[in-house]
Structure formats: structure tokens, C-alpha cells
Legacy VTK file of the C-alpha trace (Angstrom):
# vtk DataFile Version 3.0
C-alpha trace
ASCII
DATASET POLYDATA
POINTS 434 float
14.924 18.343 84.916
12.760 20.052 82.296
14.265 22.921 80.334
12.328 26.199 80.758
10.203 26.763 77.708
11.070 30.074 75.999
7.792 30.403 74.024
4.157 29.683 74.774
1.357 28.934 72.471
-0.665 25.949 71.472
-2.051 23.578 69.018
-4.346 20.729 69.731
-6.075 17.998 67.704
-8.670 15.440 68.625
-5.891 13.034 69.823
-4.099 15.605 72.120
-3.890 14.603 75.866
-5.415 17.740 77.266
-7.615 15.694 79.655
-11.095 15.079 78.616
-12.324 14.343 82.064
-10.947 17.564 83.485
-12.586 19.486 80.559
-15.892 17.956 81.287
-15.824 18.902 85.021
-14.793 22.443 84.027
-17.607 22.779 81.576
-20.173 21.424 83.986
-19.070 23.961 86.664
-19.471 26.976 84.209
-22.660 28.925 83.767
-24.154 28.501 80.376
-23.254 30.942 77.544
-25.485 34.004 77.463
-27.023 35.572 74.328
-24.360 38.191 74.100
-21.606 35.622 74.321
-23.144 33.585 71.600
-23.548 36.663 69.344
-19.958 37.759 70.037
-18.722 34.162 69.061
-20.382 34.745 65.695
-18.311 37.962 65.272
-15.169 35.875 65.613
-16.493 33.496 62.872
-17.273 36.644 60.738
-13.639 37.863 61.125
-12.496 34.437 60.091
-14.521 34.562 56.941
-16.894 31.858 58.285
-14.800 28.857 57.291
-16.220 25.346 57.176
-15.333 24.914 60.816
-17.881 24.495 63.705
-17.669 26.794 66.628
-18.637 25.335 69.969
-18.955 26.967 73.400
-18.280 25.393 76.836
-21.987 24.664 77.351
-22.343 22.792 74.052
-24.067 25.652 72.151
-22.948 26.068 68.565
-22.944 29.770 67.435
-21.431 28.819 64.024
-22.214 25.569 62.213
-21.651 25.526 58.564
-23.276 22.230 58.116
-20.476 20.365 56.298
-17.733 21.329 58.864
-14.306 19.605 58.570
-13.498 20.347 62.221
-14.400 22.231 65.390
-13.042 25.150 67.416
-14.068 24.476 70.867
-13.982 27.020 73.726
-13.787 25.426 77.000
-14.432 28.543 79.120
-15.619 32.077 78.676
-12.223 33.520 79.557
-10.799 31.953 76.405
-13.670 33.441 74.404
-13.121 36.946 75.746
-9.418 36.703 75.281
-10.075 35.809 71.576
-12.431 38.697 71.113
-9.978 41.201 72.528
-7.410 40.308 69.869
-8.410 37.358 67.688
-4.971 36.475 66.317
-3.015 36.778 69.531
-5.896 35.809 71.787
-6.914 32.545 70.076
-3.252 31.477 70.112
-2.892 32.207 73.726
-6.275 30.478 74.472
-4.790 27.423 72.750
-1.785 27.877 74.956
-3.676 27.467 78.131
-6.039 24.819 76.829
-9.024 27.124 76.854
-9.518 26.435 73.150
-8.984 23.276 71.281
-9.119 22.174 67.653
-10.961 18.929 66.888
-10.154 17.373 63.478
-7.097 17.388 61.326
-5.072 20.358 62.691
-3.327 21.400 59.462
-6.561 21.070 57.303
-8.652 23.095 59.846
-6.077 25.881 59.935
-5.753 25.731 56.098
-9.645 26.410 55.790
-9.391 29.219 58.500
-6.432 30.817 56.506
-8.492 30.754 53.310
-11.464 32.309 55.259
-9.343 34.991 56.822
-7.808 35.897 53.516
-11.287 36.345 51.872
-12.537 38.466 54.887
-9.449 40.566 54.959
-6.405 39.879 57.170
-6.749 43.318 59.000
-10.095 42.410 60.536
-8.619 39.298 62.196
-5.383 41.023 63.228
-6.938 44.109 64.824
-7.254 44.258 68.547
-10.494 45.458 70.242
-9.173 49.035 70.063
-8.340 48.716 66.379
-4.574 48.497 66.787
-2.570 46.319 64.364
0.515 44.168 65.517
4.039 45.529 64.667
7.216 43.493 65.011
9.911 44.557 67.589
12.930 46.485 66.348
15.840 44.435 65.553
18.744 46.403 67.034
22.084 44.808 67.552
21.156 43.776 71.203
17.541 43.155 70.318
18.463 40.755 67.422
20.689 38.663 69.715
17.821 38.324 72.263
15.249 37.580 69.558
17.441 34.796 68.030
18.285 33.253 71.346
14.576 33.053 72.171
13.993 30.688 69.281
17.305 29.028 68.114
18.894 28.432 71.582
16.164 26.140 72.772
18.634 23.265 72.533
20.106 21.394 69.742
18.688 18.096 71.223
15.194 19.509 70.605
15.863 20.252 67.003
17.549 16.925 66.399
14.286 15.230 67.104
12.403 16.441 64.015
14.768 18.129 61.584
16.815 16.211 58.921
20.077 14.682 59.950
22.082 17.845 58.744
19.790 20.078 60.848
18.641 22.309 57.969
15.862 24.558 59.377
14.708 26.255 56.212
12.558 25.367 53.204
13.609 22.227 51.485
13.468 21.687 47.712
11.742 18.585 46.612
13.011 17.275 43.295
10.159 14.717 43.331
7.005 14.750 45.388
8.070 11.497 47.147
11.623 12.567 47.959
12.651 12.218 51.664
13.313 15.326 53.756
17.039 14.457 53.799
17.093 14.333 50.005
15.075 17.520 49.675
17.252 19.514 51.947
20.403 18.372 49.987
18.641 19.373 46.757
17.960 22.755 48.254
21.658 23.341 48.995
22.509 22.229 45.428
19.880 24.523 44.106
21.441 27.477 45.976
24.896 26.580 44.886
23.987 26.428 41.254
22.414 29.889 41.516
25.591 31.209 43.088
27.672 29.906 40.139
30.363 28.609 42.537
33.838 27.458 41.442
36.693 25.995 43.482
38.868 28.687 45.326
35.973 31.190 45.592
35.129 32.954 48.908
31.539 32.847 50.254
30.022 34.945 52.827
26.836 33.501 54.577
24.759 35.736 56.760
22.794 33.599 59.232
24.293 30.115 59.005
22.130 28.006 61.350
23.847 24.809 62.319
26.263 25.153 59.417
24.928 22.597 56.959
25.058 24.908 53.912
28.524 26.229 54.704
29.919 22.764 55.161
28.278 21.442 52.037
29.597 24.278 49.767
33.005 23.814 51.191
33.154 20.052 50.754
31.479 19.821 47.328
32.571 22.990 45.650
36.011 23.643 47.120
35.163 27.142 48.315
36.093 29.013 51.485
33.118 30.060 53.637
32.916 32.822 56.273
29.555 31.963 58.056
28.022 34.548 60.434
25.588 33.782 63.195
24.511 35.184 66.604
23.159 32.061 68.109
25.666 30.604 70.489
24.356 27.070 70.579
24.297 26.903 66.799
27.755 28.126 66.388
29.215 25.748 68.972
27.629 22.866 67.227
28.618 24.039 63.719
32.284 24.456 64.753
32.291 20.959 66.105
30.863 19.535 62.917
33.527 21.386 60.888
36.292 19.708 62.945
34.741 16.276 62.597
34.346 16.633 58.799
37.998 18.064 58.482
36.690 21.331 57.194
37.825 23.662 59.948
40.324 25.297 57.544
37.695 25.781 54.862
34.803 27.166 56.982
35.066 29.847 59.651
31.991 30.117 61.878
31.919 33.649 63.122
29.832 34.983 66.116
28.868 38.359 64.770
25.834 40.283 63.319
25.533 40.547 59.566
25.898 44.374 59.876
29.551 43.903 60.853
30.557 41.727 57.907
33.581 43.144 56.075
35.976 42.041 53.379
35.374 40.792 49.814
33.571 37.629 48.608
32.756 36.024 45.284
29.274 34.982 46.500
26.970 36.238 49.252
24.165 34.057 50.571
21.469 34.471 53.278
19.047 31.582 53.819
16.126 32.297 56.239
17.666 35.229 57.988
15.818 38.145 56.338
12.647 37.411 58.273
14.572 38.474 61.417
16.111 41.600 59.929
13.174 44.072 59.842
12.303 46.227 56.854
14.005 49.249 58.476
17.317 47.498 58.013
16.917 46.237 54.548
18.960 49.106 52.950
21.631 48.308 55.485
21.752 44.667 54.515
21.913 45.762 50.862
24.850 48.051 51.567
26.715 45.088 53.214
26.115 43.081 50.016
27.227 45.981 47.801
30.496 46.648 49.542
31.513 43.005 50.027
30.414 41.356 46.803
33.122 41.299 44.019
32.061 42.709 40.716
31.700 39.124 39.172
29.719 37.782 42.164
26.199 36.685 42.748
24.189 37.242 45.945
21.225 35.119 47.000
18.564 36.073 49.647
16.042 33.367 50.653
13.204 34.335 52.702
9.642 33.654 53.871
7.408 36.399 52.435
3.976 37.645 51.623
2.148 38.352 48.430
1.746 42.003 49.554
2.863 43.929 52.629
0.903 42.499 55.592
0.971 43.192 59.326
2.922 40.559 61.245
1.169 37.550 62.769
0.712 38.845 66.384
0.890 35.360 68.050
3.763 34.076 66.053
5.846 37.195 66.551
5.205 37.348 70.253
5.433 33.782 71.119
7.548 31.939 68.567
9.674 34.404 66.475
10.131 37.656 68.266
11.185 40.547 65.801
10.130 38.563 62.782
8.477 40.006 59.748
7.923 38.152 56.332
8.316 40.768 53.575
6.622 41.219 50.244
8.670 41.310 46.965
8.173 45.079 46.848
9.665 45.405 50.369
12.517 42.977 49.549
13.398 45.301 46.717
14.501 47.866 49.341
17.671 45.588 49.799
18.605 45.955 46.237
17.299 49.098 44.636
18.871 51.692 46.972
22.203 50.001 46.540
22.120 49.661 42.644
22.025 45.914 42.883
20.459 44.222 39.798
18.013 41.411 40.382
18.683 38.589 37.973
16.311 35.841 39.136
13.333 35.438 41.569
11.750 32.053 42.325
8.925 31.223 44.693
9.210 27.937 46.502
5.937 28.304 48.472
4.648 24.638 48.008
8.068 23.209 48.785
7.865 24.982 52.173
4.421 23.626 52.743
5.643 20.041 52.155
8.686 20.718 54.396
6.544 21.843 57.304
4.171 18.961 56.914
7.085 16.584 57.236
8.551 18.483 60.289
5.211 18.192 61.919
4.991 14.510 61.290
8.511 13.886 62.750
7.678 16.237 65.719
4.564 14.214 66.508
6.640 10.996 66.434
8.652 12.332 69.331
6.065 14.475 70.991
6.469 12.594 74.292
10.126 13.455 74.420
9.338 17.117 73.646
6.932 17.182 76.449
9.422 15.729 78.859
11.939 18.379 77.835
9.398 21.337 78.189
5.783 21.013 78.947
2.279 20.545 77.419
1.910 24.229 76.545
5.175 24.093 74.624
4.044 21.059 72.672
0.712 22.782 71.694
2.645 26.040 70.750
5.005 24.266 68.380
2.267 22.029 66.788
0.252 25.144 66.102
3.332 26.922 64.676
4.290 24.044 62.377
0.794 23.150 61.225
-0.256 26.750 60.944
2.716 27.722 58.780
2.098 24.674 56.551
-1.404 25.719 56.115
-0.500 29.315 55.441
1.945 28.361 52.741
-0.842 26.090 51.062
-3.318 28.985 51.289
-0.757 31.503 49.885
-0.905 33.544 53.054
2.915 32.971 53.116
5.310 32.779 50.233
8.980 31.632 49.930
11.196 33.808 47.860
14.714 33.276 46.494
16.086 36.406 44.922
19.445 36.462 43.009
21.224 39.851 42.471
24.441 41.128 40.970
26.273 44.324 40.452
25.350 46.284 37.325
26.921 45.313 33.940
27.617 41.752 35.210
26.951 40.035 31.986
28.234 36.587 32.793
24.905 35.512 34.153
22.749 32.526 32.991
20.492 33.272 30.095
18.076 30.476 31.284
17.628 28.157 34.195
18.929 25.008 32.526
21.892 24.749 34.828
19.583 24.617 37.785
17.870 21.428 36.778
20.823 19.365 35.377
20.969 16.292 37.664
18.750 18.207 40.140
17.445 14.879 41.506
20.937 13.712 42.434
22.387 15.693 45.293
26.226 15.459 45.760
26.086 13.891 49.151
25.358 10.162 49.456
22.419 9.439 51.824
LINES 1 435
434 0 1 2 3 4 5 6 7 8 9 10 11 12 13 14 15 16 17 18 19 20 21 22 23 24 25 26 27 28 29 30 31 32 33 34 35 36 37 38 39 40 41 42 43 44 45 46 47 48 49 50 51 52 53 54 55 56 57 58 59 60 61 62 63 64 65 66 67 68 69 70 71 72 73 74 75 76 77 78 79 80 81 82 83 84 85 86 87 88 89 90 91 92 93 94 95 96 97 98 99 100 101 102 103 104 105 106 107 108 109 110 111 112 113 114 115 116 117 118 119 120 121 122 123 124 125 126 127 128 129 130 131 132 133 134 135 136 137 138 139 140 141 142 143 144 145 146 147 148 149 150 151 152 153 154 155 156 157 158 159 160 161 162 163 164 165 166 167 168 169 170 171 172 173 174 175 176 177 178 179 180 181 182 183 184 185 186 187 188 189 190 191 192 193 194 195 196 197 198 199 200 201 202 203 204 205 206 207 208 209 210 211 212 213 214 215 216 217 218 219 220 221 222 223 224 225 226 227 228 229 230 231 232 233 234 235 236 237 238 239 240 241 242 243 244 245 246 247 248 249 250 251 252 253 254 255 256 257 258 259 260 261 262 263 264 265 266 267 268 269 270 271 272 273 274 275 276 277 278 279 280 281 282 283 284 285 286 287 288 289 290 291 292 293 294 295 296 297 298 299 300 301 302 303 304 305 306 307 308 309 310 311 312 313 314 315 316 317 318 319 320 321 322 323 324 325 326 327 328 329 330 331 332 333 334 335 336 337 338 339 340 341 342 343 344 345 346 347 348 349 350 351 352 353 354 355 356 357 358 359 360 361 362 363 364 365 366 367 368 369 370 371 372 373 374 375 376 377 378 379 380 381 382 383 384 385 386 387 388 389 390 391 392 393 394 395 396 397 398 399 400 401 402 403 404 405 406 407 408 409 410 411 412 413 414 415 416 417 418 419 420 421 422 423 424 425 426 427 428 429 430 431 432 433
């Protein structure tokens, strides 16, 4: 029996199995596009910055043809066009969902060129609805956060096993060399984080948002630290606890089902990888307060998050269909964690291109198992997740998205690295054997 898909959306390339014969019959049954519809289609191209992508309507007419197009956006009916006109970002994603719109050509490259065009034209134009409204993320209250996290992360461990690395690390990898495997890059990321935290045996580490537990288990095994890892995804926690038992680390790592706002006690290091996107700017000072009151005077805190070059309205389709409640912050917005709580930022690094490479590899592995994903869910789910993975890879390449790692300490903590040399010693040799 298929699992019920919890998100809807789409992506489609020239080799997708939407059903060419069905499309052809549908097109033949439709009235030709009128002059108004053709003109309105050019307005969509304008909002997208007129990228080198052809725009084709259901009757074969071509309202936008740059000549040297690298791909095609093909509307298969007028309902998909009007949906996209009403709210381009959300509407085009939903038109993909239903198969009313397809992408012909290399999916990631087409989306990359569209992302560049949208950036040049101004994101607000593409994000605005017909009434001029801009999308806003949902509030992440205690109950709301639990529902938002379950929507995405409780889809089933079997699903994520198909395309993540063997340790199930679902955050940006760190590639020590361009040709490193995903497995090696994810281990290098965990080592990169550990070095920034200046870990020593016997320390206590608090992790806010621990995923399937890979980082917590790595730090306990390789650095001899005690880890308290917090999460509100039931499926992830059950899996992480079982892993800890199998690895003989149940006494070193405690996986706790609780919200980050309820963390108490004292730690030598505080780390959060990929959780901030789900916190909401309105709660940043609250997260900073948790760090301030739990981090020992000699400790280091690291916050790793998808971000933006400047404050930008949330992606309407991604927030509604894939990551409810999500919002990627700018660096200035991230400072709301640290500045109100007198925490001193000691290091900032942008791993944007590392995440682009990570997503390209995730998409490659996803495509290898697409038939299994389709059997678990349905065709709409497949298109949604291909659009999500390819779209995010394109956005990182185009600088529409960033990946920030920020390290902070208490004031007057002077035992901090004076350069980054320690980060790159043996950086190509992660501690776990592959």
C-alpha cells in the first residue's frame, strides 16, 4: 500500500513519464490560446527576467523564445497558465504538481537560468500574487513546530535511505576535494564542525535538532564527549536511539524528544545544524537566550543554516508544499540570535557551493531510485521532490541561497583560534573508515 504523500509539488524533465500521448490528446481538445493569454504569458517571462528558456503554450504557440534557449517551459492547458499568473512562484510549482506545466531540458540547468533571471528582475515581482501580496512563513509555535517538522521529516526512514548517504546526514556536506564521495563529504562536514567546536574528551555537547543522530554519534565516538541531542521528529528519534544501541553509544548520547526552547543545564559546546531554517526570526532571540544560559564560559556555539544574501520573502511553493514554517535568514537576521544576548561571533563561513554539490548528488541518487519512490507515494510526489532538490541546487549556484556556519562565544573568551589552520589539518581524512 502506498504511503500518503504529505507534500505536493512537481518537477519534470524531458525524460519524465507524464504520458506524452495523454498530453497530446489534451492539447488537441483545447481551444487555441487567444491574444490575451499569449500576452499574459510574456508577463510571466518578464517577471522571470526573460531567461534563455523558451515558453510554449498548449496550442504550440511560443510567446517567449530567446533564440538560443537551453530548455522549455511548456504549459499544457490554460488552467496551468492562469494558476501561474495568479501567483507565479506558488502557481508554477503547483502547475508542475498537476502536470499542467513541464520542463523540457536539463532540469537543474533550466532552473539555474531562471533563478539568475528572477534575481536580475527582482525577487519581489516573481513572489507577488495578483493582489500584490508577498508570502510569509507560518509561525513556529511549540505545537506548530511539531506539525511542521512531522510534515517533512516523518515521511519515512525508508524514503530517505534511498538517496542520502549511509549515515543519513540531511544537511550540507563539506567536500574536501571536488571528486569526494557524498559519504566522505558528510564525514568531512562533521569533522569540520567538531574542529570549530574545539572538542575535548569529557566535554558535554548540546545539539538542537539532531536529525537521525549521525553528528551526535560521531562526536561521542571520535571525541569522547557526552551528547544531549534534541529533536521533535518521532521517526528520526526512534531511528537514532536504535543506532546508539547498535554502536554501543547509548550511555554517551541521549536522544531527547523535546523542543530546543526547553533545553536546560550546562554544556561545553552547543551546536545546531540545519534547524534554524525552521525556527522563525521571531524566535531568534529566544534561541540565543538558550545558548547564553546553557553554554559554559569557555564554550563554543555553532549555528549552521541555509540563508540569504539579504532579507528576502520566503519561497511560497517551498514553504507551503515542502518545508512549512521555514525561512532562510540573512546574516543580519542571524545576528538577532547573538547580539541581544551579548554573544560574540568569532567565525563565519559560507559553504554555498558545497551545498549545491550536495544537492546535485542527492538528486542523482533520488533519480536512481525514482521508481521505488513512485511506488511508495505517487507521481506528483516524485515531481515535487525533483523540483525541490534541483531547484535548491540551482538556487545555491545562483547565490539565491547561501549556507552559513556561525561560531560564537561568551565575551572575553580569549582561548579561541587566531586563524583557521586547525580546520584544515588532515581535513581530507575523516576519522571514520569508509
